[in-house]
Structures are given as structure tokens and as C-alpha cells.
C-alpha positions in Angstrom: 23.2 11.0 -29.5 25.5 13.9 -29.3 24.1 17.4 -29.9 25.7 19.7 -32.5 25.2 23.4 -33.1 22.0 24.2 -35.1 21.5 27.1 -37.4 18.7 29.4 -36.2 19.0 28.2 -32.6 20.9 29.7 -29.7 23.9 27.4 -29.3 25.5 27.5 -25.9 28.6 25.6 -24.7 28.9 25.5 -20.8 32.0 24.5 -18.9 32.9 24.5 -15.3 36.5 24.6 -14.0 37.8 21.1 -14.1 38.0 19.8 -10.5 41.5 18.5 -9.6 41.5 14.8 -9.1 43.7 14.4 -6.0 41.0 14.7 -3.4 37.3 14.7 -2.7 35.5 18.0 -3.6 34.2 20.1 -0.7 31.1 22.2 -0.8 33.1 25.3 -1.7 34.4 23.5 -4.8 30.9 22.3 -5.7 29.2 25.7 -5.5 32.1 27.5 -7.1 31.8 25.9 -10.5 30.2 22.5 -11.0 26.8 23.2 -9.3 26.6 26.7 -10.6 27.2 25.6 -14.2 24.6 22.8 -13.8 22.0 25.3 -12.7 22.6 27.5 -15.8 22.7 24.5 -18.1 19.4 23.2 -16.7 17.9 26.7 -17.1 19.1 26.8 -20.8 17.5 23.4 -21.5 14.2 24.6 -20.1 14.4 27.7 -22.3 14.8 25.5 -25.3 18.4 26.5 -26.1 20.7 24.0 -27.8 23.0 23.7 -24.9 25.7 21.2 -23.8 27.6 21.0 -20.5 31.2 19.8 -20.5 33.3 19.0 -17.5 35.7 16.4 -16.2 38.6 15.8 -13.8 41.9 17.6 -14.2 44.4 14.8 -13.8 47.9 15.8 -14.7 50.5 17.7 -12.7 52.5 17.8 -9.5 49.6 17.4 -7.1 48.7 14.0 -8.6 52.3 12.8 -8.3 52.4 14.0 -4.7 49.1 12.1 -3.9 50.4 9.0 -5.6 53.5 9.1 -3.4 51.4 9.6 -0.3 49.2 6.6 -1.1 52.1 4.5 -2.4 50.5 4.0 -5.8 50.8 5.3 -9.4 49.4 8.6 -10.7 47.1 6.6 -13.1 45.6 4.6 -10.2 45.1 7.8 -8.2 43.3 9.4 -11.2 41.1 6.3 -11.7 40.2 6.3 -8.0 39.3 9.9 -7.6 37.7 10.3 -11.0 35.2 7.7 -9.7 34.8 9.5 -6.4 34.1 12.8 -8.1 31.6 11.2 -10.5 29.7 9.6 -7.6 29.6 12.9 -5.6 28.3 14.8 -8.6 25.7 12.1 -9.5 24.4 12.4 -5.9 24.2 16.2 -6.2 22.0 15.8 -9.4 24.7 17.4 -11.6 23.6 16.6 -15.2 26.7 16.7 -17.5 26.4 16.0 -21.2 29.9 14.7 -20.8 32.1 14.2 -17.7 35.5 13.2 -19.0 39.2 13.2 -18.1 42.3 15.2 -19.1 44.4 12.0 -19.2 42.6 10.8 -22.4 44.4 10.2 -25.7 42.3 13.0 -27.2 43.9 15.4 -24.7 47.4 14.5 -25.8 46.5 14.9 -29.5 44.8 18.2 -29.2 47.2 19.7 -26.6 50.2 18.8 -28.8 48.5 20.1 -31.9 47.8 23.5 -30.3 51.4 23.6 -29.1 52.7 23.0 -32.6 50.6 25.8 -34.0 51.9 28.2 -31.4 55.4 27.1 -32.3 54.6 27.7 -36.0 53.2 31.2 -35.3 56.4 32.1 -33.3 54.5 32.5 -30.1 56.9 30.4 -28.0 60.5 30.8 -26.9 63.1 29.0 -24.8 64.6 30.3 -21.6 66.5 29.1 -18.6 64.6 29.0 -15.3 66.2 31.1 -12.6 68.5 29.0 -10.6 66.8 30.0 -7.4 63.6 28.3 -8.6 64.8 24.7 -9.5 66.1 22.2 -7.0 67.4 18.8 -8.3 67.5 15.6 -6.2 70.4 13.4 -7.2 68.9 10.5 -5.3 65.5 10.6 -7.2 67.2 11.8 -10.4 64.6 14.5 -10.9 63.9 18.2 -10.6 61.6 18.8 -7.6 58.3 20.6 -8.1 57.4 23.0 -5.3 55.2 20.4 -3.5 58.1 18.0 -3.3 60.3 20.4 -1.3 60.1 21.1 2.4 62.3 23.2 4.6 62.4 26.1 7.0 60.8 29.5 6.1 63.5 32.2 6.2 60.9 34.7 7.4 59.2 33.0 10.4 61.3 29.9 11.0 58.4 27.5 10.6 58.3 24.4 8.3 57.2 25.4 4.8 56.7 24.0 1.3 58.7 25.1 -1.7 56.2 27.6 -2.9 54.7 29.2 0.3 54.9 29.2 4.0 51.4 28.4 5.3 52.2 30.0 8.7 53.2 33.5 7.6 51.9 33.2 4.0 55.2 34.4 2.6 55.5 33.3 -1.1 58.8 31.5 -1.6 61.0 30.0 -4.3 62.4 26.6 -3.3 65.9 28.0 -3.3 65.0 30.4 -0.5 64.2 27.7 1.9 66.6 27.0 4.8 67.9 23.4 4.7 65.5 22.2 2.0 64.8 18.5 1.8 63.3 16.3 -0.8 59.9 15.2 0.3 60.3 11.9 -1.5 63.5 10.6 -0.1 64.5 13.2 2.5 67.9 13.9 0.9 69.2 17.4 0.4 68.6 18.7 -3.2 70.8 21.3 -4.9 70.2 24.1 -7.4 70.5 23.2 -11.1 69.7 25.3 -14.1 67.1 23.9 -16.6 65.7 25.1 -19.9 61.9 25.5 -20.5 59.4 26.7 -23.1 57.4 29.9 -22.6 54.3 31.3 -24.1 55.2 34.7 -25.4 52.3 36.7 -23.9 53.7 40.2 -24.9 53.4 39.1 -28.6 49.8 38.3 -28.1 49.0 41.3 -25.9 47.2 43.5 -28.5 44.9 40.6 -29.5 44.2 39.9 -25.8 43.4 43.5 -24.9 41.0 43.8 -27.9 39.3 40.5 -26.8 39.0 41.5 -23.1 37.7 45.1 -23.9 35.0 43.7 -26.2 33.9 40.7 -24.1 34.3 41.6 -20.4 31.4 44.1 -20.3 29.2 42.5 -23.0 29.7 39.1 -21.4 28.8 40.2 -17.9 32.1 39.4 -16.2 32.1 40.3 -12.5 33.8 43.5 -11.5 36.4 41.5 -9.5 37.2 39.3 -12.6 37.6 42.4 -14.7 39.9 44.0 -12.0 42.0 40.9 -11.7 42.4 40.6 -15.5 43.2 44.2 -16.1 45.7 44.2 -13.3 47.6 41.4 -15.1 47.6 43.4 -18.3 48.4 46.7 -16.7 51.3 45.4 -14.8 52.9 44.1 -18.0 52.5 40.7 -19.5 55.5 38.4 -19.2 56.3 35.2 -20.8 54.6 32.2 -19.1 56.5 29.0 -18.6 54.3 26.1 -20.1 56.6 23.1 -19.4 57.6 21.2 -16.3 60.2 18.7 -15.2 57.7 16.0 -14.4 56.7 12.6 -15.7 52.9 12.6 -15.3 51.5 14.8 -18.0 51.2 15.4 -21.8 54.7 15.0 -23.3 56.3 17.9 -25.1 56.7 16.9 -28.8 60.0 18.7 -29.4 63.6 17.5 -29.6 65.6 18.3 -26.4 62.3 18.6 -24.4 61.1 15.0 -24.6 61.7 14.5 -20.9 59.3 17.3 -20.0 55.5 17.6 -19.9 53.2 20.6 -20.3 52.4 22.7 -17.2 49.0 22.0 -15.8 47.6 25.4 -16.5 48.5 25.2 -20.2 47.2 21.7 -20.4 44.1 21.8 -18.2 41.9 24.4 -20.1 42.5 22.4 -23.3 40.7 19.7 -21.4 37.4 21.5 -22.2 38.2 20.9 -25.8 39.4 17.3 -25.5 36.4 16.3 -23.3 34.1 17.7 -26.1 36.1 15.6 -28.5 35.3 12.6 -26.4 31.6 13.6 -26.5 31.6 13.9 -30.3 34.2 13.5 -33.1 32.7 16.6 -34.6 33.9 18.7 -31.7 35.2 21.5 -33.9 31.6 22.5 -34.6 31.4 23.5 -31.0 34.9 24.9 -30.6 35.5 26.7 -34.0 32.3 28.4 -34.6 31.0 32.0 -34.5 27.5 30.7 -33.7 28.4 29.2 -30.3 28.4 31.1 -27.0 30.9 29.9 -24.5 29.8 30.3 -20.8 32.5 29.4 -18.2 32.0 28.9 -14.5 34.8 28.9 -11.9 36.2 30.3 -8.6 38.0 33.6 -8.6 41.4 31.9 -8.1 41.1 30.5 -11.6 40.1 33.7 -13.4 43.5 34.8 -14.9 44.0 31.3 -16.4 40.7 31.7 -18.2 40.9 35.4 -19.1 44.6 35.7 -20.0 46.5 32.3 -20.4 43.8 30.2 -22.1 42.7 33.1 -24.5 46.3 33.8 -25.4 46.9 30.1 -26.1 43.9 30.0 -28.5 44.6 33.5 -30.1 48.3 32.6 -30.5 47.5 29.7 -32.9 46.3 32.1 -35.5 43.1 30.1 -35.9 39.5 31.0 -35.2 38.3 29.5 -31.9 35.1 29.7 -29.9 36.2 32.3 -27.3 34.7 32.7 -23.8 31.7 35.1 -23.9 30.4 35.0 -20.3 32.5 34.4 -17.3 30.7 33.6 -14.0 33.3 33.6 -11.2 32.5 33.2 -7.6 34.3 34.4 -4.5 35.1 32.0 -1.6 32.7 30.0 0.5 34.0 29.8 4.1 33.0 27.2 6.7 31.9 28.1 10.2 34.4 30.9 10.6 37.3 29.1 8.7 38.2 28.5 5.1 37.1 25.4 3.2 40.3 23.6 2.3 41.0 20.4 0.5 44.6 20.2 1.5 43.8 20.9 5.2 40.6 18.8 5.1 38.5 21.6 6.6 34.8 21.8 5.9 32.0 19.5 4.7 33.0 17.4 1.7 30.8 16.0 -1.1 30.8 12.4 0.3 30.1 13.9 3.8 26.9 15.5 2.5 25.7 12.1 1.3 26.1 10.7 4.8 23.7 13.2 6.5 20.0 13.2 6.7 19.9 16.4 4.7 18.2 15.7 1.3 20.0 16.7 -1.9 17.4 19.3 -2.8 18.2 21.1 0.6 21.9 20.9 0.0 21.5 22.4 -3.5 19.1 25.1 -2.3 21.3 26.2 0.6 24.5 26.4 -1.4 22.9 28.3 -4.2 21.2 30.7 -1.7 24.6 31.6 -0.3 26.5 31.5 -3.6 29.4 33.9 -3.2 28.7 36.0 -6.3 30.0 39.4 -5.2 31.8 38.7 -1.9 32.9 35.8 0.3 30.0 34.1 2.1 29.9 31.7 5.0 28.4 28.2 5.5 27.0 27.7 8.9 24.8 24.8 10.2 22.5 27.3 12.0 21.9 29.1 8.7 21.3 25.9 6.9 18.7 24.9 9.6 17.0 28.3 9.4 16.7 28.1 5.6 15.5 24.5 5.6 12.9 25.2 8.3 11.7 28.6 7.3 12.3 29.1 3.6 11.8 25.5 2.4 9.4 24.0 4.9 7.3 26.9 6.1 7.3 28.9 2.8 7.7 26.7 -0.3 6.7 23.3 1.2 3.8 24.7 3.1 2.4 26.4 -0.1 2.7 23.4 -2.3 1.3 20.9 0.2 -1.5 23.2 1.2 -2.7 23.6 -2.4 -2.4 20.0 -3.4 -3.7 18.4 -0.2 -6.8 20.7 -0.3 -7.5 19.8 -3.9 -7.1 16.1 -3.1 -9.7 16.1 -0.4 -12.9 14.3 -1.3 -15.9 16.2 -2.6 -17.6 18.1 0.2 -14.2 18.9 1.7 -12.2 19.5 -1.4 -12.2 18.7 -5.1 -11.5 15.0 -5.3 -8.1 15.6 -6.9 -9.7 17.2 -10.0 -8.8 20.8 -11.3 -12.1 22.8 -11.2 -13.4 25.0 -14.1 -12.8 28.6 -13.1 -14.6 31.1 -15.4 -14.1 34.8 -14.6 -10.6 34.4 -13.3 -9.4 37.3 -15.5 -11.8 39.6 -13.7 -11.2 38.4 -10.1 -9.5 41.4 -8.5 -7.2 39.5 -6.1 -6.2 37.0 -8.8 -5.5 39.7 -11.4 -3.3 41.5 -8.8 -1.4 38.3 -8.1 -0.9 37.6 -11.9 0.6 41.1 -12.4 3.0 40.6 -9.5 4.0 37.1 -10.7 4.5 38.5 -14.2 6.9 41.1 -12.9 8.8 38.6 -10.9 9.0 36.1 -13.8 10.7 38.8 -15.9 13.2 39.5 -13.1 13.8 35.7 -12.8 14.6 35.4 -16.6 16.8 38.5 -16.5 18.8 37.2 -13.6 19.3 33.8 -15.0 20.3 35.1 -18.4 23.0 37.1 -16.7 24.1 34.1 -14.5 22.9 35.9 -11.4 21.8 32.6 -10.0 21.4 33.6 -6.4 19.0 36.4 -7.3 17.1 34.1 -9.7 16.6 31.7 -6.7 15.5 34.6 -4.5 13.0 35.8 -7.0 11.6 32.3 -7.4 11.0 32.0 -3.7 9.3 35.4 -3.7 6.7 33.8 -6.0 6.1 31.1 -3.4 5.7 33.8 -0.7 3.1 35.6 -2.9 1.3 32.3 -3.2 1.0 31.9 0.5 -0.2 35.5 0.9 -2.8 34.9 -1.9 -4.2 31.9 -0.1 -4.4 33.7 3.2 -5.9 36.9 1.8 -8.5 34.9 -0.2 -9.6 32.8 2.8 -10.2 29.9 0.3 -11.5 27.7 3.2 -14.3 30.2 3.8 -15.0 30.6 0.0 -15.3 26.8 -0.4 -18.5 27.0 1.8 -19.8 30.5 0.9 -18.6 31.3 -2.7 -17.6 28.1 -4.6 -17.0 29.9 -8.0 -14.5 32.3 -6.3 -12.9 29.3 -4.5 -12.6 27.5 -7.8 -10.6 30.5 -9.2 -8.3 30.7 -6.2 -7.6 27.0 -6.1 -7.0 26.6 -9.9 -4.7 29.7 -9.8 -2.8 28.4 -6.8 -2.3 25.0 -8.5 -1.0 27.0 -11.6 1.5 28.7 -9.3 2.7 25.3 -8.0 3.4 24.3 -11.6 5.3 27.6 -12.2 7.4 27.0 -9.0 8.1 23.4 -10.1 9.4 24.8 -13.4 11.5 27.8 -12.3 13.0 25.9 -9.4 14.0 22.8 -11.5 17.5 24.3 -12.3 18.1 24.7 -8.5 16.3 21.7 -7.1 15.6 19.1 -9.8 14.6 16.4 -7.3 12.1 18.8 -5.7 10.6 19.6 -9.2 10.4 15.9 -10.1 8.4 15.2 -6.9 6.1 18.1 -7.4 5.5 17.3 -11.0 4.5 13.8 -10.0 2.1 15.2 -7.3 0.6 17.4 -10.0 0.1 14.4 -12.3 2.7 15.7 -14.8 6.0 14.5 -16.3 9.2 16.5 -16.0 9.0 17.0 -19.7 5.8 19.0 -19.1 7.9 21.7 -17.4 9.2 24.3 -19.9 10.4 27.9 -20.0 10.3 28.5 -23.7 8.9 31.9 -24.5 5.3 30.7 -25.1 5.2 29.0 -21.7 6.7 32.0 -19.9 3.9 34.1 -21.5 1.3 31.5 -20.4 2.7 31.8 -16.8 1.3 35.3 -16.7 -2.2 33.8 -16.4 -1.6 30.9 -14.0 -5.2 29.8 -13.9 -4.9 28.4 -17.5 -1.9 26.2 -16.9 -3.8 23.1 -16.0 -7.0 22.2 -17.8 -10.2 21.7 -15.8 -10.8 18.0 -15.0 -7.1 17.3 -14.9 -6.4 14.7 -12.1 -3.4 15.4 -9.8 -1.3 12.7 -8.2 -0.9 11.9 -4.5 0.2 14.9 -2.4 3.0 14.2 0.0 5.3 16.2 2.3 8.6 17.1 0.7 10.5 19.1 3.4 11.0 18.3 7.1 12.2 20.2 10.1 15.8 20.1 11.2 16.1 20.0 15.0 18.6 21.9 17.2 20.0 18.5 18.2 20.8 17.6 14.6 22.5 21.0 14.1 24.7 20.4 17.2 25.5 16.9 16.1 26.5 18.0 12.6 28.6 20.9 13.9 30.5 18.6 16.2 30.8 15.8 13.6 32.3 18.1 11.0 34.4 20.3 13.3 38.1 20.7 12.7 40.0 19.1 9.8 39.6 15.5 8.5 42.8 14.6 10.3 41.4 16.0 13.5 38.1 14.1 13.0 40.1 10.9 12.4 42.1 11.6 15.6 38.9 12.0 17.6 37.4 8.8 16.1 40.5 6.8 16.9 40.6 8.1 20.5 36.9 7.2 20.9 37.6 3.7 19.5 40.6 3.2 21.9 38.4 4.4 24.8 35.7 1.9 23.8 38.2 -0.9 23.7 39.6 0.2 27.1 36.1 0.4 28.6 35.2 -3.1 27.3 38.5 -4.5 28.7 37.8 -2.9 32.1 34.3 -4.5 32.2 35.9 -7.9 31.4 38.5 -7.5 34.1 35.9 -6.7 36.6 33.8 -9.7 35.5 36.8 -12.0 35.8 37.6 -10.7 39.2 36.7 -12.9 42.2 33.2 -11.9 43.4 32.6 -10.7 46.9 30.5 -12.4 49.4 26.8 -12.2 48.9 26.1 -10.0 51.8 29.1 -7.8 51.3 28.3 -4.1 50.7 30.3 -1.7 48.6 31.0 1.7 50.2 31.2 4.8 48.0 34.7 5.4 49.3 35.8 2.0 48.0 34.9 3.0 44.4 37.9 5.0 43.2 37.6 7.5 40.4 40.5 7.2 38.0 43.0 10.0 38.2 42.9 11.4 34.7 41.8 14.5 32.7 38.1 14.1 33.7 38.9 15.5 37.1 39.8 18.9 35.6 37.0 21.4 35.0 38.4 22.9 31.7 36.2 25.5 30.1 36.1 27.6 27.1 36.9 31.2 28.1 37.4 34.6 26.5 39.8 37.2 27.9 37.7 40.4 28.2 40.3 42.5 29.9 44.1 42.2 30.5 46.7 44.3 32.1 50.3 44.0 33.6 50.4 42.9 37.2 51.0 45.9 39.4 53.6 44.1 41.5 55.2 41.7 39.0 56.8 42.5 35.6 56.4 38.9 34.3 52.7 38.5 35.1 49.4 39.5 33.5 46.2 39.9 35.3 43.2 38.9 33.1 39.5 39.1 33.4 38.1 35.9 31.7 34.5 35.2 30.8 33.9 31.5 31.4 30.1 31.6 31.1 29.4 32.7 34.7 27.7 35.9 35.9 31.0 37.7 36.3 34.4 37.1 34.8 37.1 35.4 36.8 40.4 37.1 37.7 43.3 35.0 36.5 47.1 35.7 36.9 49.3 34.2 34.2 53.1 34.3 33.7 52.9 35.0 30.0 54.4 38.5 29.7 57.7 37.3 28.2 56.0 35.2 25.6 52.8 36.9 24.4 52.4 40.6 23.8 49.6 42.4 25.6 47.7 43.3 22.5 47.7 39.6 21.4 46.1 38.6 24.7 43.0 40.8 24.3 39.8 39.1 23.3 41.6 35.7 22.9 39.7 32.5 23.4 41.5 30.3 25.9 41.1 27.0 27.7 40.8 27.6 31.5 41.0 25.2 34.4 38.2 26.5 36.7 38.4 24.1 39.7 41.8 24.8 41.1 41.8 26.3 44.6 42.1 30.1 44.3 45.5 31.4 45.3 47.1 34.8 45.7 49.9 35.6 43.4 51.9 38.7 44.4 48.8 40.1 46.1 46.2 39.3 43.4 43.8 36.4 43.9 43.9 34.1 40.9 40.6 32.1 40.5 41.6 29.8 37.6 44.5 28.9 35.3 45.0 29.5 31.6 46.5 26.5 29.7 49.4 27.1 27.4 51.9 24.9 25.5 55.7 25.3 25.6 58.7 23.8 23.9 61.3 21.7 25.9 63.5 24.7 26.5 60.5 26.8 27.6 61.7 29.6 25.3 58.4 29.6 23.3 54.9 29.5 24.7 51.5 29.5 22.9 48.0 29.5 24.2 45.7 26.5 23.8 42.9 28.0 21.8 39.3 26.6 21.4 37.8 26.9 17.9 35.5 29.8 16.9 32.4 27.6 17.0 32.9 26.7 20.7 30.5 28.2 23.2 31.9 30.4 26.0 31.6 28.5 29.2 31.2 25.0 27.8 33.3 22.3 29.2 36.3 21.0 27.2 36.4 17.1 27.2 38.6 14.4 25.9 36.9 11.3 24.2 37.1 8.3 26.4 37.6 10.4 29.6 34.1 11.7 30.2 32.8 12.2 33.7 32.2 14.8 36.4 35.1 17.0 37.5 36.1 17.3 41.1 34.7 20.3 43.0 38.3 21.2 43.7 41.2 19.7 41.7 43.8 18.4 44.1 47.4 19.5 43.4 48.6 15.9 43.7 46.0 14.7 41.1 47.0 17.6 38.7 50.6 16.5 39.1 49.6 13.1 37.8 47.5 14.4 34.9 49.7 17.2 33.6 52.6 15.2 32.2 50.3 13.5 29.7 49.0 16.9 28.3 50.8 17.6 25.0 50.3 19.0 21.5 50.2 16.5 18.6 52.0 16.8 15.3 48.7 18.2 14.0 49.0 21.0 16.7 46.0 19.6 18.5 45.9 19.7 22.3 45.6 16.1 23.6 45.6 14.0 26.7 47.1 10.6 26.1 46.2 11.1 22.4 42.6 12.1 23.0 41.9 15.6 21.6 40.6 18.5 23.7 37.1 18.7 22.2 34.2 21.2 22.1 31.0 21.4 20.2 32.8 23.6 17.7 35.8 21.3 17.2 39.1 20.6 18.7 41.5 23.0 20.6 44.8 23.7 19.0 48.0 25.8 19.3 49.4 28.0 16.5 52.7 26.2 15.7 54.1 24.2 18.6 54.1 20.5 17.8 55.0 18.0 20.5 54.9 20.7 23.2 54.0 20.3 26.9 50.8 21.8 28.1 50.5 23.3 31.6 
């Protein structure tokens, strides 16, 4: 049954930024909005607030049309497919929505068009022609091309770029600025054409917006960065915002002369919060048009202006009273092992990847929330995940819970036979009173943090209570008290078990599966866990939380150690992009097929005589990339060759006691300052040779174009270990002590860069524990 606002209760409406439906969400997407909002919603339910959590997939717009073209299907089928993918990922992550809907619903069309008509009636819209430099029209496709449908050459750096931005030099572009633009759909050459659109007249709504922002941003606890971003938009002068697009997939514009257009996704998408609530209850206006409802919104910082300027102006411009956002919780970016999480580039760990590891969901949730980027960008690393699982979860929290419950469960004479003992005098037991005072202070900090959506600090405080519990057990020496002072032992054990219940309660928003397991081991239901004011007050005396004689359930271990081998395996498995991983997997499959074919060929060959012997010299090692000892190196020092203008002399660390001296002919192609501290791939088993009087002890690998007018270094990823060997799947084996020039002459022609800029040998990528080796921009180049 749907919940509705109740008089006399705190009514809270929670939303998280609607995840776009054209791909699988990665961990950065999950922590940035969906998981964070879930934690707050769970906390609110424990506090007894009347709270609902609305979310769903954002399904209209250019990206969906682009994905449909890529997968040769319709936008509707793409949305159906990825909505299901998102829902399964969030279900696995224990995200508890009250409603997880879609913006392609009939309710979305009705409400979006209704808001549009009210803005029109209030004279908050106007028509204008889009600057000719911004709209390219494809005669072949009979359509205006959105930015994502245009590719060409960046006028700044000369690299391939999309219609909105060059990913190489990051220059922001209009499609009309591209050199030789092409339609991504049919590859024909589009031309500029003027088109008329509708704009939201932000300057007319500015005064109302400023009043709203000034009153709400501080009171609502917006982050300083969110306030800065919003004020910058207002300070720089609000301009009309185009709210229509020349697309087919979207909410149709209900106005003569504009029937062939749809609403722009950032006009349409925030209205999705409202339409999803309308799918939750037909009485949705009680949530969205009420002064008694607090709206909490969670998102990444890149969505801030759409929620602090565009969406508020849309609602204010209707002239009606809407539930306006009170609290904005915006995160910075979560980066992955030295790179950026990216859906488009496929970099990082994705939601479905997490399910395919041996890492339990409670560990994933804990780790992501412990590094939640609340004030600055943070970094995901497998080593850090391992450290937090092994130390914070296993040795701190898991150890405390299991130690308490397993001791209580021991039979009489060794423990308490699973029954909570009576513990008179606890309020006068000095060590216990001291613990209770410290726990009370931390509980207040926990509540304050959670109320202000400072979720990371709330988690930190909760774990501090676990640390206090471990110290309490150690200081009390309960094992000695059990033999020498049973009444005092009773107090300590009963108090510690009370702490376990507190931890199960305050950690439920963060790790619901953990709390469910602990509640069961305590002999409780999840419904017995509560943070209403009376229960929080009772937590100040933990020895009263479970009655004497209460029988606990069966204790069991919850957390397990993550090994170094697992970390290395995960780091290697999730290195590079999804495309690069696919490339590695395909190369490994080909190598496996080749190996099986070789075995069959040998088996089919005519056997030798019984007494014949095989000499080592008769077994020929294939002449391929395995003969080359290629290692990850770092240039620690570089200078111009004293006797040659075109040569550099580098000192390169390749994991040995001293750096190797290497002479390279790169002066004409790479500036000196760009050589310093660069990671490079180095062939270390070539015979040393003097080059203009300097002995070169290795060779740096670089890629060049056919004309040899452009040269780029082959670079290992940041996660690669200096000195480790670079290998190619399917070509594993020992390198020669000294690589023969004639063998290198056979191997080198098959060294190239792929269309994904990956260094490959016969299609097999140069691989390290940190991922694959790449060049900056030279596709289909020759490596030598």
C-alpha cells in the first residue's frame, strides 16, 4: 500500500538522480546517487519518519537513440533491456526503493506536457532560432543531428572528435566547428540549417530563483561546491535555456509547428521524479504539492545546476506551489585505480562486475560508503578495499560481534549456554559506565551526521563504537572475570551484547545484509531494530537492551579475509576498459584454440621409433613476442645526447639495482620535458650497443605513423609495477637471454597499435598486472 504524507509526522520525499538507461551503472554512479539515497532512506525509516524513496531510469534523449543505432534495435527495446539490467544491479546491491520507475511512462508524458502548458500560460517560454553553427542537418537521414550523431576532426588538435567535445584535447565544440563533419548514422556529409526551438525564460524567473536559493542552500545543508556552482550560474547572468530537441525519442511538444520536436532531456528528466511518484500513487500531488513534505535529493556534482537552477525554475515558472528541494546531497567524483570511472569508455568496475566477484554485497556497500566523495574526489583501489575488508570489517567489527556471541553461546562452565545473564549493578560498574558515556556521545554524533546527510562520517562514527567495544572487552579481561568474578563478567557480557544490537541497528542503513545476519544471531527480527527517539535513549544504557534469559541464535562468521592473490587477480581482471578486456579475452580464446590445434597436429604426426631420443636442440622455440624481454620502466633522468642532436640519453628504472642507460632517437618527436618521469615499455634483452659514443643497454618502444612524421611512446598503465614483464596472452614463455637481431626482425612487423590505441602483437594486447599498454592517439601505427 502506498504511503501518503501524515499530519504530525516528519514527511520526507527522497530522490536520487535518475540513472541513464543506455549502459550498465558503474560503482561511481552507484555511490554518487542511488546508494547514498538508499542509506538516508533506510536511516529515515529506522527513525520512524514517514519517508518514501523514488527513483527510476532516465530513458529519453540522444544517448538512447545512439545506443539503439549501435545495437541495431529500437530505443524502446534498449530501454526495456537496460531498465531490467539496472533493476537487477540495484536489487543485488540491496537498494530498497519505494518505487523504481521509468521516464518513458504515459504519466511522464501527461505531467511533462501539463507543466509545459502552465509555463506557456505564465509567459515563461519564448521561441528563438538556434545559431546556425549549432545545427547540422543530414539530407540522407532527413533529420537534424544531435551532437552524438556527428563526428569529424577537431580544429584545435586535429584528432577525431564528436560534435560537442574533443576527448583528446577536451575543447568544447559546436558541430559546425568540426572539420569535415560526418553523420555517424550514414556517413554522409551534413550541412548547416537553421531551426526554431522553445526556450525557458530563466531571466524572468531569476528573482524567484535567487530568493529560493538564498533561503534553502544554507538551511538545507548544500555542499559548498554545490552552492558555488549554483551562484556562479546566477552571477554570470541567467540566459534562456533551450528545452526542445529535433529528435524522435522523447515526450512530444504539444504545440502547433513544434509537433516534430521532443523535450530536451534535462527539462524532461527531473519531471520524472514526479511521474514516477504518480506511478507509485494516484494521489502523488500530496507528495509534490505540499508544505509539509521535505524533499531530499542525491546526485553527482555534474547534475547540480539542473537541480538547483533548471528544475526549480521549471516549477517556479508554473505559478503553482510545488514541493521544492530542501536538502541537496551532491558528491564529487569517484576515480578508479588512478583513472576516471567512465560508462562511455567502459573504465572501472560496473554493477554487474561486482556481482561476479567473491566480495559480498555488505563489503561493497561498506567500502563505497567509506570512500564516498563528499567534499573532494576520492579513489577506488583494490588494495584499499582489501585493507578495509581485512582490518575494519574482519578484525574490528566482525571480531567484536563474533567474540561476544560465540562466548555467550558456549555451554555452561565455559560460557552462558546462549542465554543473556542477569546483570545487577551495571550502572555502578566503573568501566561500563565509562563505556556508556562514550557510546552516548558517539550516538549523538551519528544522528547529527546522518540528519545532515554526512553519511561517510556517520559510518565512521558507527565503526568507532565497534572499536570501543573491542577495547572494552580487552580492558575488562572478561575471560578472567568469568572464573574469578562472575557478577562483573555478567555485566560485561550483557553490555557487550547490547553493543552488538546497537551496531546492528546503526549499521543497517549501510550494510542491511550484515544487520540481518547479526539480528538473526541475536535471536531478533529486523523489525526489532529501531532508531526512534526512545530507542536511541535506551542505547545510552546498553546493558538493558536485551532482557535476561533471552536466548540468542547460532553465532557464525560474517566477514572473511581477502588475500593478496585475490587483489592481484581482480586488479588484472578489471584493468583497462571493457573493450580492452574483451580484446584480452578474445586473444586468450584464440591462443587456446591455437594451442589445442597444435596439440592435435602433434598427435596426428607420425610417431618416432620407440628407442628414438629427442634432443633439446630439436625442439624449436617459436619465433614470436615471447622471446623479447619487455619490461615496465620509468625514465628517471633524460638529457640530450652530447654528440647527436637527434638523440636522447635516458636513465630508466626497470626494477634492477641501478637504472639502465638507453639512447633513443626521439628528440624530433617528443619534447624533453614530456620525457621526464614517463612510464615506458623497454626491451631489456637486446645486446648493448654504442650509439655515438654512449652505450645503450635497452630499447624504448614507440609507435609511429606510416610517414614516420608522428611518434608516440607505448605507455604501461599507472597500476603496472616497475620492472614487471609485459606479456601478450597466448604467447607466454621465457625470453631469450639475448634477443637475436634476426628474430627481432621477424617479430617487429607484427607489433602495431589497434583502433582502441592498444599496443598489440598479432592482435594480443601488451598486458601488465595494471592493465594493457597504450599510445595516446596513434591508431594502426607500427611499433618499434
